[in-house]
C-alpha positions as CSV (number, residue, x, y, z in Angstrom):
1,X,5.5,0.9,-35.6
2,X,2.2,0.1,-33.4
3,X,1.4,-2.9,-35.8
4,X,4.7,-4.2,-35.2
5,X,4.1,-3.9,-31.2
6,X,1.3,-5.8,-31.5
7,X,3.0,-8.5,-33.8
8,X,5.5,-8.9,-31.3
9,X,3.1,-9.3,-28.1
10,X,1.5,-11.5,-30.1
11,X,4.6,-13.3,-30.9
12,X,5.8,-13.1,-27.2
13,X,3.7,-12.2,-24.5
14,X,0.9,-14.4,-26.0
15,X,2.7,-17.8,-26.0
16,X,3.2,-17.8,-22.1
17,X,-0.7,-17.3,-21.2
18,X,-0.9,-20.9,-21.5
19,X,1.6,-21.8,-18.8
20,X,-1.2,-20.3,-16.0
21,X,-3.1,-23.1,-16.5
22,X,-0.2,-25.5,-15.9
23,X,2.0,-23.8,-13.6
24,X,1.4,-25.4,-10.0
25,X,1.4,-22.5,-7.8
26,X,-0.3,-19.7,-6.9
27,X,2.5,-18.1,-6.8
28,X,4.3,-18.7,-9.4
29,X,1.1,-17.8,-12.4
30,X,0.6,-14.5,-10.3
31,X,4.2,-13.5,-11.2
32,X,4.1,-14.5,-14.6
33,X,0.7,-13.0,-14.6
34,X,1.8,-10.0,-14.1
35,X,4.6,-10.3,-16.3
36,X,1.7,-10.7,-19.2
37,X,0.3,-7.8,-17.7
38,X,3.5,-5.8,-17.9
39,X,3.4,-6.5,-21.6
40,X,-0.2,-5.4,-21.7
41,X,0.4,-2.1,-20.4
42,X,3.2,-1.6,-22.8
43,X,1.5,-2.4,-25.8
44,X,-1.7,0.1,-24.2
45,X,1.3,3.0,-23.0
46,X,2.7,2.2,-26.6
47,X,-0.8,3.7,-28.5
48,X,-0.9,6.5,-25.9
49,X,2.4,7.8,-26.5
50,X,2.0,8.3,-30.4
51,X,-0.8,10.0,-29.5
52,X,0.9,12.2,-27.2
53,X,3.8,12.7,-29.8
54,X,1.3,13.6,-32.1
55,X,-0.1,15.7,-29.5
56,X,3.3,17.5,-29.0
57,X,4.8,18.3,-32.2
58,X,6.3,15.1,-32.8
59,X,9.1,16.6,-30.3
60,X,10.5,13.0,-29.6
61,X,13.2,14.3,-27.1
62,X,10.4,16.8,-24.9
63,X,8.3,13.5,-25.1
64,X,10.4,11.0,-24.4
65,X,11.8,13.0,-20.9
66,X,8.7,14.7,-20.0
67,X,5.8,13.2,-21.0
68,X,6.3,9.4,-21.6
69,X,7.6,9.0,-17.8
70,X,4.4,10.2,-16.7
71,X,1.9,7.7,-18.5
72,X,4.3,5.0,-18.4
73,X,4.6,4.7,-14.7
74,X,0.8,5.5,-14.2
75,X,-0.1,3.1,-16.5
76,X,2.2,0.1,-15.0
77,X,1.0,1.4,-10.9
78,X,-2.5,0.9,-11.6
79,X,-2.5,-3.5,-11.4
80,X,-0.2,-2.8,-8.5
81,X,-2.0,-0.8,-6.5
82,X,-5.7,-2.7,-7.9
83,X,-3.5,-5.6,-6.0
84,X,-2.5,-4.1,-2.9
85,X,-6.1,-2.5,-2.4
86,X,-8.2,-5.8,-3.6
87,X,-5.9,-8.5,-2.1
88,X,-2.9,-9.0,-0.7
89,X,-0.4,-5.5,1.1
90,X,2.7,-8.3,2.0
91,X,6.0,-7.0,1.1
92,X,7.7,-10.6,-0.8
93,X,4.4,-10.6,-2.8
94,X,4.3,-7.3,-3.8
95,X,7.4,-6.8,-4.6
96,X,7.7,-9.7,-6.5
97,X,4.7,-9.4,-8.9
98,X,6.0,-5.2,-9.1
99,X,9.0,-6.1,-10.9
100,X,7.9,-9.0,-13.1
101,X,5.2,-6.9,-14.2
102,X,8.4,-3.9,-15.3
103,X,10.3,-7.0,-16.5
104,X,7.6,-7.9,-19.0
105,X,6.7,-4.1,-20.1
106,X,11.0,-4.0,-21.1
107,X,11.0,-7.3,-22.8
108,X,8.1,-5.9,-24.8
109,X,9.5,-2.5,-25.2
110,X,13.1,-3.9,-25.9
111,X,11.9,-5.7,-28.7
112,X,10.2,-2.9,-30.4
113,X,13.0,-0.6,-30.4
114,X,14.9,-3.5,-31.4
115,X,13.1,-3.9,-34.8
116,X,13.2,-0.3,-35.8
117,X,17.0,-0.7,-35.6
118,X,17.8,-4.0,-36.7
119,X,20.2,-3.4,-39.0
120,X,22.3,-0.8,-36.2
121,X,22.3,-3.1,-33.0
122,X,25.1,-5.1,-31.6
123,X,25.3,-7.4,-28.4
124,X,26.4,-4.2,-26.3
125,X,23.3,-2.7,-27.3
126,X,21.6,-5.3,-25.9
127,X,23.0,-5.8,-22.7
128,X,22.8,-1.8,-21.9
129,X,19.3,-2.4,-22.3
130,X,19.1,-4.8,-20.1
131,X,21.6,-3.5,-17.4
132,X,19.5,-0.1,-18.3
133,X,16.2,0.1,-19.3
134,X,15.0,-3.5,-17.9
135,X,16.4,-2.4,-14.7
136,X,14.8,1.1,-14.5
137,X,11.5,0.6,-15.6
138,X,11.6,-3.3,-13.2
139,X,12.8,-0.9,-10.1
140,X,10.5,1.7,-10.9
141,X,7.4,-0.3,-10.6
142,X,9.3,-2.1,-7.3
143,X,9.4,0.8,-6.2
144,X,5.4,1.7,-5.9
145,X,5.0,-2.1,-5.0
146,X,7.2,-2.0,-1.5
147,X,6.2,1.3,-1.0
148,X,2.5,-0.3,-1.3
149,X,3.1,-2.8,1.3
150,X,4.2,-0.5,4.1
151,X,1.8,2.4,3.6
152,X,-1.3,0.3,3.1
153,X,-2.6,-0.1,6.0
154,X,-1.8,3.5,7.5
155,X,-5.0,6.0,6.3
156,X,-3.2,9.2,7.5
157,X,0.2,8.3,4.7
158,X,-2.1,6.5,2.0
159,X,-3.3,9.0,-0.5
160,X,0.2,11.1,0.0
161,X,2.4,7.8,0.7
162,X,0.4,6.9,-2.7
163,X,1.2,10.2,-4.4
164,X,4.9,10.2,-3.0
165,X,5.6,6.8,-4.7
166,X,4.1,7.7,-8.0
167,X,6.3,11.0,-8.0
168,X,9.5,8.8,-7.1
169,X,8.9,6.2,-10.1
170,X,8.0,8.8,-12.7
171,X,11.4,11.2,-12.0
172,X,13.7,8.2,-11.2
173,X,12.4,7.3,-14.9
174,X,12.7,10.9,-16.0
175,X,16.4,11.1,-15.1
176,X,16.8,8.0,-17.1
177,X,15.7,9.0,-20.1
178,X,17.7,12.4,-19.4
179,X,20.8,10.7,-19.4
180,X,20.1,8.2,-21.8
181,X,19.7,11.2,-24.5
182,X,22.7,13.3,-22.7
183,X,26.8,12.3,-22.7
184,X,26.6,10.8,-19.5
185,X,24.5,7.5,-20.7
186,X,27.2,5.4,-18.4
187,X,25.2,6.8,-15.6
188,X,22.3,5.9,-17.2
189,X,22.9,2.4,-17.0
190,X,24.4,2.6,-13.7
191,X,21.6,5.0,-11.9
192,X,19.2,1.3,-12.1
193,X,22.1,-1.1,-11.0
194,X,22.4,1.1,-7.7
195,X,19.0,0.5,-6.6
196,X,18.8,-2.6,-7.7
197,X,21.5,-4.1,-6.4
198,X,20.7,-3.0,-2.3
199,X,17.1,-4.5,-3.0
200,X,18.9,-7.6,-3.9
201,X,21.1,-7.7,-1.2
202,X,18.3,-6.4,1.1
203,X,16.0,-9.6,0.2
204,X,19.0,-12.3,0.6
205,X,19.5,-11.6,4.3
206,X,15.7,-11.6,4.9
207,X,15.0,-14.7,2.9
208,X,18.4,-16.4,4.9
209,X,17.0,-15.3,8.3
210,X,13.1,-16.6,7.9
211,X,15.3,-19.6,6.1
212,X,17.4,-19.8,10.0
213,X,14.4,-19.1,12.1
214,X,12.0,-22.0,10.1
215,X,15.3,-24.2,11.0
216,X,15.8,-23.2,14.3
217,X,11.4,-24.0,15.3
218,X,12.3,-27.8,14.0
219,X,15.0,-28.1,15.6
220,X,13.0,-26.9,19.1
221,X,10.2,-29.1,17.5
């Protein structure tokens, strides 16, 4: 499995790197860069999770519901925290790059799982992975990114707020994994959408409002 995830990384993520040199604007490069970063983190997390699995006696159910949500969410949060602290705490930017990072992670993870069960997977399985796991990873990381835009400049809230954001992402991830391995698998598909859809609606409303404000200012001029 370790060698397979490395092969998939080379085939999926590395071809995106040359695109960074030709994309015309900074925002596009930033989003693509964080998507590639997500794949890198998935590669690192795969190595760490393998070690953790051996350390806990190869108890897959326990590790995937208790251990990997912690390791994966902490790893995914590092680039988001770094960007928020060093470069910008702009809400739209953090939301975009954090979601891109989560999706980049999910793409490589889904491809790795696909190769493990290649003989039994179906289109419905693939759609379930997109609706469930991909949105879950994106939502967890986006939660940290959006939260950082609120607490970055609030010193009294920064440390406790950062801890709360990480715990929220970990609990959400663990809950999803528990549901997937239970008789309530359908709920695991609904859970990420319940977070994703309101964020999309909120973003669309804000973008429309900003567009209207700009149009009004142009008319006034």
